[in-house]
C-alpha positions, 0 to 999 in steps of 0.5 A: 421499510425501516432496517433495524440496525442503524448504520454507524456513521464515521464522517458525517454530512449529506450526499446523495447519487447512484449506488455503486457496489464494488464486492471486493476491495479496492485501492484507490492508488493503482486502482483509481485514476486521480484525474478521471475518478475511473477505476483502472486496476484492469484486476478488478470488477469495477474496471472502467466504472466512474466513481465520481458522484457515485454512493460508493459501498465496497468492504473495506480498502487494501492495497497502498496507504496512498489511496488516502492522498488519492481520495483526497484529491478527488475531492479537492477536483470535484471528481471523488465518490459522494459518499462512502459506505463500508462493510468492515473497518477502513483506515487509508479513504476514511483518513482522506476525507478526514483531511478533506473535511479537517483542512480544506473544508470538503465533505465525504461522508463515511458511514459503516454497514452491518452485513445484512444493511449493507447487502440490502442497500447493495441492492437499491439504484440510488441513495440520499444519505442524511443526518440521521438516516440513509433512505434508498428505494423506500428502504430507510436505514438508520444513521447513528452519529459519529463518535465522540467519546472522550479519550484518556489523553495524558497532559503532554497530549492535552497541550498538544491538541490546545495548541501550547506546541503550536498549530502545526502539532495542534491539527494533527494530534485534532486528525489522531484524535479524530480517528482514534475514537473512530478506531474505538480506541480509549486513548493513544500510545507513543512510538518511537519511529516513523516512515512516510508514504505520503512524500510520492507525489501519487496526486498534486494534494499530496503536496498540497497537504504537506506544504500546508503543514509545513506552512504552520511550523510543522516538525517531527518529534521522533526519528522518520524515514522516508519512502521512495519518491516519484523522480530520481532526486539528483538526476531527473533533469537528466534523466528528461523528466518533464519539468512540471512534474520533476519539480513538483515530486522534488518539492514534495520530497524537500517538503517533508525533509524541511519538516525533519524527515531523513531522506531514506528515499526507500520503500524497504526501510527494514533494510536498513542498517536501524531497522527496527526490533521485535517489540518496537512500537512504530508508525509505519506507511507504505503497505509492504513495510508494515506487513514485513515489519509486524509479520517478519521483524515482530515491529508493532505498527498500524497500517498507517494511511498518508497524511496520518503519517505525518501528523503521527511523526509530528506528534509521537503518538498514535491510536492504541488499536489494530494491531498494536494490541496483542489480540488482534495481531493473531491469525483468524484464517488458516491456509493450507498451502500445498508444497510445490517440489522444485520451487523457485523464487516466484513461488513467493510473491505468488503464494503472497498474491494468492494468501491475500486473495484468500484472505482479503479481510483477515490476517491469515496463518499460512501452513506447510511454508517452513520446510521450503526455509524462505529466505528475508528476500522471499519473505519480503517479495510475499509480503508485499504481494500480499499487501496488492490483495489483502487489507490485513496489516500481517501475516503469520507463517508457521515455523518461519515468523516470530507470531506464528503461534497458533491461531484464535479460536474463532479462525476459519480455514482455507486452502492453496492448492497447484490449483489455484497456483495457475490460475494465478500465475495465468492471471499475471502472464495475461502479456505477450512473449515479447518484452522489451523492460526488465523490471526489478525491485519492487520492493528496493532490491536488496544488496543479496538481490543485486547480488543474485542479478549479477551473478544470473547474468554471469557477465553476458549482456542484455539483448540491446532490446531490452532494457533492465532497470533495478531499484534500489536504496541509495544505502544499498546502492552504495553498498552493491557499489563499494563491492563491485556489484553495481560495477558488474550489473553495469557490465550487463547493461542494467540500469540501477536507479535510486529514490524511486521504485516502480510503483511510482516511475514515469515516462521517460524513467520508464523507457517509453518505447516499451510494450510489454514488461517483465518483472520478478514483483508480484506487487509489481505484476499486479499494478503495472497494467495500471500505472503504466499502460503495459502488458506485463509477464511475471516470473523468477529472477532466472526468467527475468534474466533469460528475458533480458537476455532474449526479449522473449519469455516462452509462454509456459508455467514454471517446472514446479507447477508443471 
């Protein structure tokens, strides 16, 4: 039997293997172990499945921009899926496969199927992908070749592509153009700044790529900040970090600095003094930063995967597609939120997490939140949690965010109820009552969050059996030191770490005796079980302080859900 609607080839090449179907999107970073190829996201239906050698089918990816690095590492070590088949647009894993092909000569086909054909193929036990067809259990789906449309390039862009500005720029422009064609862009646009996520040592592939580009003479041409890295850059040897890991993580950071990037080492670049403004055309990676920039600041950036972030910084050009364009920034799902009375700061990451689950594949407009008057810190927490469960690069909040001007004509409607909030609270609170670690700063803590934490301790000192660790950017730490907040936190037994963040921290900076973690971050509550191997409790900042003082988190709903 032959399907009439062909599969769209994104990246070509042959493959065969057993079909594995993910009914919901998966973040490879924090969701797939690069050392084994197994799904480690405890919240995902495929938890425990080995993806190596499979024909992996899923709607799209979600979560971290670092998924491209994880896929590249899996390809280079022979643990990757044999092919990737999506039913929706997808950039993060596609970019990892493109880098594997372009720079390392290793092919992972990427295809996109229409919903009917995707549903039909997902029932197959195995599949074989050729140049012009997918064969699976007696069914044939024709494959259209990858798009080869020519982009409308300026003379300067053509010079980069032709190699007149060096091999590194040429390679970067080849990758940018390939992604642009795959996204259906007709041309490129100029960006004013970048933010690099690939400086996190998510896998050895991140270092392999960066050093290869540096050896080719790569230098960024737009101001480019750097994400949190995987170690406290100045202090990791004294902290007992294994030299093999510490040296590799530091070397990765140094490589990006050598290419001209600014060593900001923060996952919250919007907290820097020179944050972008409404209408600025930028190129950021790091999912929480992308969502905050688009949604709260009104700047414009696609959710650029690791590696593409550097390629754009080297060329100053990005594909003119996605949310760079007005019509792609419209909400296509309106979500009415039942606003509880007497809510606290834990409400915002919980709603972000739920909004992502309700709108995993499209930009939502959240209604009903304006009366609660969310702060910048509330919106930071909401955007970060949203990015763990949705692939969308932005959201709107009626009466709060600058572009919340209604929804697209074809938008549908959904609701987040109190019952939904209770279910999500339970999902993020599967850990025991007794905790040994309180984790603050995912994304990096702001100065106002540091002040609030110090005020909540009110001079009291943590229980000796509970470590309290805050991760924050160097600029925030310097400001907190200057005004005395850092001293207050230290007096309460709180450790504040620069450069790394909870989603990149590892032992022994992550206290090794920890059996359970308490956090106020919806993002970290989702990722921590897979990344740390510990069980998690989630709650407000006040709940975190109570846990720090007593070592316990009572198994109860917050007052606003009771």
